[in-house]
C-alpha positions as CSV (number, residue, x, y, z in Angstrom):
1,M,0.0,0.0,0.0
2,T,1.3,3.4,-0.9
3,T,1.1,6.3,1.6
4,P,0.2,9.7,0.0
5,R,2.8,12.4,0.1
6,A,2.0,15.5,2.2
7,D,1.7,17.7,-1.0
8,Q,-0.8,15.2,-2.4
9,V,-2.9,15.3,0.8
10,T,-2.8,19.1,0.8
11,H,-3.8,19.3,-2.9
12,T,-6.7,16.9,-2.4
13,A,-7.9,18.8,0.7
14,R,-7.8,22.1,-1.3
15,A,-9.6,20.5,-4.3
16,H,-12.4,19.1,-2.1
17,S,-12.8,22.3,-0.2
18,F,-15.0,23.6,-3.0
19,N,-17.6,20.9,-2.3
20,A,-19.1,22.7,0.6
21,V,-19.7,25.9,-1.4
22,A,-20.4,24.4,-4.9
23,A,-23.5,26.5,-5.6
24,Q,-21.8,29.8,-4.7
25,Y,-18.7,28.7,-6.7
26,A,-20.9,28.1,-9.7
27,D,-22.8,31.3,-9.3
28,H,-19.7,33.5,-9.2
29,R,-17.1,31.7,-11.3
30,P,-16.6,33.3,-14.7
31,T,-17.2,31.2,-17.8
32,Y,-14.7,30.4,-20.4
33,P,-14.3,32.7,-23.4
34,P,-15.6,31.5,-26.8
35,A,-12.0,31.9,-28.2
36,L,-10.9,28.9,-26.0
37,F,-13.4,26.6,-27.8
38,D,-12.4,28.1,-31.2
39,A,-8.8,27.2,-30.3
40,I,-9.7,23.7,-29.4
41,E,-11.4,23.2,-32.7
42,E,-8.5,24.7,-34.6
43,L,-5.8,22.7,-32.7
44,T,-7.7,19.4,-33.1
45,G,-8.7,20.1,-36.7
46,R,-12.3,19.1,-36.0
47,P,-15.5,20.8,-34.9
48,L,-16.8,20.3,-31.4
49,A,-20.2,19.6,-32.9
50,G,-20.7,15.9,-32.9
51,S,-17.3,15.2,-31.1
52,R,-17.1,13.0,-28.0
53,V,-15.5,14.9,-25.2
54,A,-14.4,14.0,-21.7
55,D,-14.5,17.0,-19.3
56,V,-12.2,15.7,-16.6
57,G,-12.5,17.7,-13.3
58,A,-15.8,19.1,-14.5
59,G,-16.7,20.8,-11.3
60,T,-20.1,22.3,-11.5
61,G,-20.2,22.1,-15.3
62,T,-19.0,25.4,-16.5
63,A,-16.9,24.0,-19.4
64,T,-19.4,21.2,-20.0
65,A,-22.2,23.7,-20.6
66,R,-20.1,25.5,-23.2
67,L,-19.1,22.3,-24.9
68,L,-22.8,21.2,-25.0
69,E,-23.7,24.6,-26.6
70,R,-21.2,23.8,-29.3
71,G,-22.8,20.4,-30.0
72,A,-20.3,18.2,-28.3
73,H,-21.3,14.9,-26.7
74,V,-19.8,15.3,-23.2
75,V,-19.1,12.8,-20.4
76,A,-18.0,14.7,-17.3
77,V,-15.7,13.3,-14.6
78,E,-15.8,14.9,-11.2
79,P,-14.5,13.5,-7.8
80,G,-16.2,15.9,-5.5
81,E,-19.6,15.1,-4.0
82,G,-20.8,18.7,-3.7
83,M,-19.5,19.8,-7.1
84,A,-21.1,16.7,-8.7
85,A,-24.4,17.4,-7.0
86,E,-24.3,21.0,-8.3
87,F,-23.4,19.8,-11.8
88,R,-26.4,17.4,-11.8
89,R,-28.6,20.3,-10.7
90,R,-27.4,22.6,-13.4
91,L,-27.0,20.0,-16.2
92,P,-29.6,17.3,-15.6
93,G,-29.3,14.4,-18.0
94,T,-25.7,15.1,-18.9
95,P,-23.5,12.0,-18.2
96,L,-21.4,12.4,-15.1
97,V,-19.0,9.9,-13.7
98,R,-17.8,10.3,-10.1
99,G,-14.1,9.7,-10.3
100,D,-10.6,11.0,-10.0
101,G,-9.1,12.1,-13.3
102,N,-5.6,11.2,-12.0
103,A,-6.8,7.6,-11.8
104,L,-8.2,7.3,-15.3
105,P,-6.5,4.8,-17.5
106,S,-4.5,6.3,-20.3
107,R,-2.0,5.0,-22.8
108,P,0.2,6.9,-25.1
109,T,-0.5,6.6,-28.8
110,A,2.0,6.6,-31.6
111,P,2.2,9.9,-33.5
112,T,0.4,9.9,-36.8
């Protein structure tokens, strides 16, 4: 069994501190500018409309909502109970997985 380092414990505690104030966080957090999503489309060479997107660390759904507006099919990943509850309240019907993005399986792919 691995014991978490002190900096990991501190980071986790800070990240989960938003759970108790998720609604206030969502009400006062600025949204993302449209230029960010334009840049994503430009860098990936594909439109967000119709794309499958994972919003890892989705919080209350600020980015997810913008992605949905652009026509993306989004699955959100959020570890925090309070943030996930607020996400579900604001974006009912949007797929949400409770999980830690750092624990998601990933594998490198060969350059094309």
